[in-house]
C-alpha positions in Angstrom: 85.0 33.0 59.3 85.2 29.3 58.2 83.5 28.5 54.8 82.8 24.9 54.9 82.8 22.6 51.9 80.8 19.8 53.6 77.1 20.2 54.0 75.5 21.4 57.3 73.6 18.1 57.6 76.8 16.0 57.3 78.3 18.0 60.2 75.2 17.8 62.3 73.7 21.4 61.8 70.1 22.0 61.3 67.6 25.0 61.2 65.6 25.2 64.5 61.9 26.0 64.5 61.1 29.7 64.9 59.4 29.1 68.4 62.7 27.8 69.8 64.7 30.2 71.8 66.3 33.2 70.0 69.5 35.0 70.7 68.3 38.0 68.7 66.3 39.2 65.7 67.9 40.7 62.6 66.1 43.5 60.9 66.6 46.3 58.4 64.9 49.7 59.1 62.6 50.7 56.3 63.8 53.6 54.2 62.9 52.9 50.5 60.2 55.1 49.1 60.0 53.0 46.0 58.8 50.1 48.2 56.3 52.3 50.1 55.4 55.2 47.8 52.9 58.1 47.9 53.6 59.0 51.6 53.3 55.4 52.9 56.9 55.1 54.2 56.4 57.4 57.3 53.5 55.2 58.6 55.3 52.0 57.8 58.4 53.3 59.8 56.2 54.1 62.8 54.6 50.7 63.0 57.8 48.9 62.3 59.4 50.8 65.2 56.5 49.4 67.3 57.3 46.0 66.2 61.0 46.3 67.1 60.1 47.6 70.5 57.9 44.6 71.0 60.7 42.2 70.1 63.1 43.9 72.3 61.1 42.9 75.5 62.3 39.3 75.1 65.5 39.4 73.0 68.1 41.4 71.2 67.3 43.3 68.2 70.1 43.7 65.6 69.0 46.6 63.4 70.7 47.5 60.2 70.4 51.2 59.3 71.2 52.8 55.9 72.6 56.0 57.2 73.1 58.1 60.3 69.8 60.0 59.7 67.9 56.7 59.4 69.6 55.6 62.7 68.4 58.7 64.5 64.9 58.3 63.2 64.7 54.7 64.1 66.0 55.4 67.6 63.5 58.2 68.0 60.5 56.1 66.9 61.5 52.9 68.7 62.1 54.7 72.0 58.7 56.5 71.9 57.4 53.1 73.0 57.9 53.0 76.9 58.1 49.1 76.9 61.1 49.1 74.6 64.1 47.5 76.1 66.9 49.9 75.2 69.6 47.5 76.4 68.5 45.1 73.7 68.6 47.3 70.6 71.9 47.3 68.7 72.4 49.5 65.6 74.7 48.5 62.7 75.5 51.0 59.9 75.2 48.7 56.9 73.9 50.1 53.6 70.8 48.4 52.2 68.4 48.8 49.4 65.3 47.4 51.0 64.0 45.7 54.2 63.2 42.2 53.3 65.9 40.5 55.4 64.0 37.2 55.5 64.8 36.7 51.8 68.1 38.5 51.3 69.7 37.6 54.7 71.2 34.4 56.0 69.4 31.3 57.4 70.8 30.5 60.8 71.7 26.9 62.0 72.6 25.3 65.2 74.9 22.2 65.8 73.3 19.1 67.2 74.4 19.9 70.7 73.1 23.5 70.2 76.5 25.0 71.2 77.6 26.3 67.8 75.8 28.8 65.6 76.3 28.7 61.8 74.7 30.3 58.7 73.7 29.4 55.1 74.4 32.1 52.6 72.1 31.6 49.7 72.1 33.3 46.4 69.7 36.2 46.2 68.5 37.3 42.8 65.7 39.7 43.7 62.7 37.2 43.4 63.6 35.9 40.0 65.3 38.9 38.8 62.1 40.9 38.9 63.8 44.2 40.1 67.3 43.9 38.8 66.8 46.5 36.1 65.3 49.2 38.4 67.2 48.5 41.6 70.3 46.3 41.4 69.9 45.4 45.1 73.7 44.9 45.2 73.9 45.9 48.8 71.2 43.4 49.8 73.1 40.5 48.2 76.0 41.0 50.5 73.9 41.3 53.7 74.9 37.8 54.9 78.7 38.4 54.5 78.3 41.8 56.3 76.4 40.2 59.2 79.0 37.5 59.5 81.6 40.2 59.8 79.9 40.9 63.1 79.3 37.3 64.2 82.3 35.4 62.6 80.5 32.1 62.5 80.9 29.0 60.2 79.2 29.7 56.9 77.9 27.3 54.2 77.4 28.4 50.6 75.3 26.1 48.6 75.4 28.3 45.5 71.7 28.1 44.7 69.0 30.7 44.6 66.9 30.7 47.7 64.8 33.0 49.9 64.0 32.5 53.5 60.4 33.2 53.0 60.2 30.2 50.6 60.7 27.7 53.5 59.2 26.9 56.9 60.7 24.1 59.2 59.2 22.4 62.3 62.6 21.7 63.9 61.8 18.1 63.8 63.0 17.1 60.2 60.3 18.6 57.8 60.5 21.7 55.7 57.6 23.1 53.9 58.0 24.9 50.4 56.1 25.5 47.2 56.6 24.3 43.8 55.5 27.6 42.4 58.6 29.2 44.0 61.4 26.9 44.2 60.7 25.2 40.8 60.2 28.4 39.0 62.6 28.7 36.0 63.6 32.2 37.3 65.4 30.7 40.3 67.4 27.5 39.5 66.4 26.5 36.0 69.3 24.0 35.8 68.2 21.9 38.8 65.4 19.3 39.0 62.9 19.0 41.9 64.8 16.1 43.3 68.0 18.1 43.3 66.5 21.2 44.9 64.9 18.9 47.6 68.4 17.5 48.1 69.8 20.9 48.8 67.1 21.7 51.3 67.8 18.4 53.1 71.6 19.0 53.1 71.6 22.7 54.0 68.6 22.8 56.5 69.3 19.6 58.2 65.9 18.0 57.3 64.9 14.6 56.0 61.4 15.4 54.6 60.4 18.1 52.1 56.7 18.7 51.8 56.0 20.4 48.4 52.9 22.4 48.4 51.7 23.8 45.0 50.9 27.5 44.6 50.9 30.6 46.8 48.3 33.3 47.1 47.3 35.8 44.4 49.2 39.0 44.4 52.6 37.6 45.8 55.4 38.9 43.7 57.7 36.2 45.3 56.2 33.4 43.2 54.4 31.8 46.1 56.4 32.0 49.3 55.2 29.5 51.8 55.3 32.0 54.8 52.1 33.6 53.2 50.1 30.4 53.1 51.2 27.7 55.6 53.2 27.9 58.8 54.1 25.3 61.4 53.0 26.0 65.0 54.3 22.8 66.5 56.1 19.8 65.0 52.8 18.2 63.9 50.4 21.2 63.4 50.3 23.5 60.5 48.2 26.7 60.0 47.0 26.9 56.4 45.3 29.9 54.8 41.6 29.0 54.2 39.9 31.8 52.1 36.2 31.9 51.7 34.6 30.1 48.6 33.8 33.5 47.2 37.6 34.0 46.8 37.8 32.3 43.5 41.4 33.0 43.0 42.8 31.6 46.2 40.1 29.1 47.4 41.0 26.1 45.0 44.8 26.7 45.4 44.6 26.6 49.3 42.3 23.6 49.3 45.0 21.6 47.3 47.6 22.7 49.7 45.6 21.7 52.7 45.1 18.1 51.2 48.7 17.7 50.6 49.5 18.5 54.2 46.8 16.3 55.5 47.9 13.5 53.3 51.4 14.0 54.6 50.1 13.3 58.2 50.0 16.8 59.6 47.2 18.2 61.7 45.9 21.1 59.5 44.2 24.0 61.1 42.2 26.6 59.1 43.5 30.1 59.2 41.2 32.7 57.9 42.2 35.3 55.3 41.6 39.0 55.4 40.5 39.2 51.8 41.4 41.8 49.3 42.5 44.8 51.4 43.0 47.2 48.6 40.4 47.8 46.0 42.8 48.8 43.3 45.2 45.8 43.4 45.6 42.4 44.9 48.3 42.2 47.5 49.6 39.1 49.5 47.7 40.1 52.6 47.8 37.0 55.0 47.7 36.3 58.7 50.2 33.6 58.1 53.0 36.1 57.7 53.4 36.3 61.6 56.7 36.3 63.4 57.3 34.3 66.7 59.6 35.9 69.1 60.8 34.7 72.7 58.1 36.7 74.4 55.3 37.4 71.8 53.8 36.5 68.4 53.6 39.5 66.1 50.8 39.3 63.7 49.6 41.4 60.8 46.1 42.9 61.0 44.4 44.8 58.3 41.2 46.3 59.8 39.2 43.4 58.4 36.5 41.3 60.0 38.8 38.2 60.4 41.5 40.1 62.3 40.2 39.0 65.7 39.6 35.3 64.6 43.2 35.1 63.4 44.6 36.5 66.6 42.4 34.2 68.9 43.7 31.3 66.7 47.3 32.3 67.4 46.4 32.5 71.1 45.5 29.0 71.1 48.6 27.8 69.1 51.1 29.8 71.2 50.0 29.7 74.8 52.5 31.6 77.0 53.3 34.2 74.5 51.5 37.5 74.1 49.8 37.8 70.7 50.4 41.4 69.2 48.4 42.4 66.2 49.9 45.4 64.4 48.2 47.3 61.7 49.8 46.0 58.4 47.7 47.4 55.5 50.3 49.9 54.5 53.2 47.4 55.2 51.8 44.8 52.9 51.6 47.4 50.1 55.4 46.5 49.8 54.3 43.0 49.1 55.3 41.5 52.6 54.7 41.7 56.3 56.4 41.0 59.7 57.8 37.5 58.9 59.3 38.9 55.6 60.9 41.8 57.6 62.5 39.7 60.3 65.1 37.0 60.6 65.7 35.0 63.7 69.1 34.0 65.2 68.7 30.9 67.4 70.3 30.8 70.9 73.3 28.6 71.7 73.7 26.9 74.9 
């Protein structure tokens, strides 16, 4: 492993768009009952296994498992799906606290000629140290280094707090993020907006940072962008568009849409499922989809806008199968399929 002191951008590395070809998807099999309490974990594990089986159709799945018992359960549930490609499932015995690999795992980069893979190892502080007292998450903080023990690629360490769910790139020089998250004092209180933007440019290989304002209500990550706005091509962005009756989210998303439109992007309205739990507001969003080589996996919630969201994704990702997976219990843990996955781009 070579730890670079120069920035990825200066060496010609950048983060590809999610729809570009993957070598694999990295995931952590759910096992934490604190994340999915009151009997929810079993149902989450079953639908998660369906997701992994779908991913395996078009690319490798690198699955981190907490223990031998979790490995056995994961294998049983995955291979109950006849379409699963057994040759594409790889198990790695790496202890973890939780399953949100998008945030605690590495961000993968490719060299300009796409022949070399590298990774960025950000600092993970449990979403602004929200869960440090209850769950130290020490195992999750070292996941990038554990993954690199397997890959042995060039690694860049910017030394700032960042989560993968707080960014989305178009592969053509632009990154989306939110002020609510990256300018939050619980992340990098010693850095200015300009300095954080500079880190994004240097370590993602972009030259344009679009700062949206706030995320959706109920998001414990302080406004991750992958719950509100996602690139579907270099010029098109799906943006959550709640109904006017959603007084908490409607004005926030209207402001974000204006920022994107003023930035020159083609903005496409993405419906929202609404409040899927009566007792608490959760970050339920169709924007938390994951693009694989063969399909797009979208959360659905048993709500009226499920079909409209899936139809919109079909228009945006022609040639890929659109898979809607029940996510009401999954989002009880404050995330969905994009939060639970991390793509490793393919080299030439």
